[in-house]
N, C-alpha and C positions, 0 to 999 in steps of 0.2 A: 202456796200455789203449786199446782201440779204441772210439770213440764209438758205433759200431754194435752194440757188445756190451750197451749199456744199453737197458732197456725204455723205450719211448715210448708214452704213451697219447695217442691222437688223438681229439678230440671236436669235433663241429660247434658253431659259435658261432651264437647267435641273430642274426637280422637286425638287431635293435635294438642288438646288441653289435658290429655291423660285418660280420657274416657271416664266411664262411671257416671255418677250422679251427684249434683250439688244439692244441698239442703240449706235453705235460708229461712230464718225466723224474722219476718218483717217488723214485728213489734219490739224486738230487742236489737238495737243498733250494733252491727258487727258480729252478731251471733249467726254463725254458719258452720257447716260441716260438709262431709261428702262420704261416699261409699261406692263400692263396686255395683251394688244393686239399689233399687229404690228403697227396699226394706232396710238395708244396711245404712243408707244415708239417713233415713228417718230415725233409726235407733241412735245413730251417732248425733243427730240433731238434738234429741232429747237429752243426751249426755251434755252437749254443749249448752243447752238451756240451764241445766243444773249448775254448771260451772259459771255461766254468766250471772246467774242469780247470786251465787256465793260471792263472787267478786264484787258485785254491786253492793251487797250487804256489808262486806268488809270495808269498802270505801265510803260507807254511809250514804249511798245513793238509793233512791227509790227504785223498786222493781215495778214496771208497768203491769197493770192487770191485763189478763188476756182479753182480747176483743170478743172472741166467740165464747159462748156458754157451753160448757161440757154437758153432755147428755147424761 
């Protein structure tokens, strides 16, 4: 599976939370990242997806298939 196949929700963070943007991958519990810009948050999220999938495989857990179909 390709990390870019997963949906990533990007939301702005409040200044009192450090500013920037949070990136959450709803299909992978606990998979999230952040960045100073939406683009950086998205790139970091794809890295987090790769790490999430590696950890799941090492623990013998299934990796959910992406809900959306890549174009």
